[in-house]
N, C-alpha and C positions, 0 to 999 in steps of 0.2 A: 297564613293568613298575612294580607298586605297591610301597609300604611292605612291608618283612617284618614289621612289626608289625600286630597285630589293629586294626581300625579305630578302637575306643574308645581303645587305648592311644597310636596315632599322634596323635589329636586332642588328647590332654592332654599331650604333650612338646612344649615350645615351643623354639624355636632359642635360642642363646646371646645374639643380638641382640635377642630379644624379653625375655629375662630381665635384660638390662642396662637395656633400656628401662623395665621395670616399676618399677626403683629399687632401693633398698638390701633385701637379704635380711633378714629378721626373725629374730633368734635364737628359736629355740623353746622351750618350757617342758621338753621333754623333754632338751635339752642342759644346761639348767640342773640339773635332778634329776640326770642322769647324772654331771655334774662334781661335785656334792655327795656323792653316794654312792661315786663313785670316790676322792674325796679321805679321806672317813672311812674307807674300808677300806685305803686306803695309811696311814693314820695307825694303825690298829689293829694292822696288819700290821708296822709300824716299831717300835711299842711292844713288841709280842710278839717280834719279832727281837732289839730291845735287851735285854729282859728275859733271853732265853735265853741271851745272851752275857756277862750280867752287868754290863751297861751302863744299868741303870735310873737315874732320876732327873730332874732338871729340864732337863739338856742333852739327854736323849734326847728327853724329850716335846717342848721347844721346837724342837728340829730335826726331828722327825716332824711337827709342825704345819706347819712351814714347807714340808716336803716333801709333806704332804697337801694344802697349799694351792697349791703350785706344779703339781701334778698336776691338781688340781681346775679351776684356772684353764686350763690345756692343755687338757683334755677340753673345756670349757665352749668356748673359741674355736675348737677344731679341729672340731667338731662342727655346722659350720655347713653 
């Protein structure tokens, strides 16, 4: 019995061994853009939440930058 996938899909899907032999996976531009946009959204939401709680100021901004940067890095690295 043949592959359950159509012929063109089965031809493009390599095995794990072929992927490992091909070398390191290159990080795509989409993961970079997604990480930056997600980090910026986290920063905006963080500052908005801090302002609504009356916690604005330098501490809220710096902690928001740190949280946004951490989420951006996680999205960038997890989206490989």
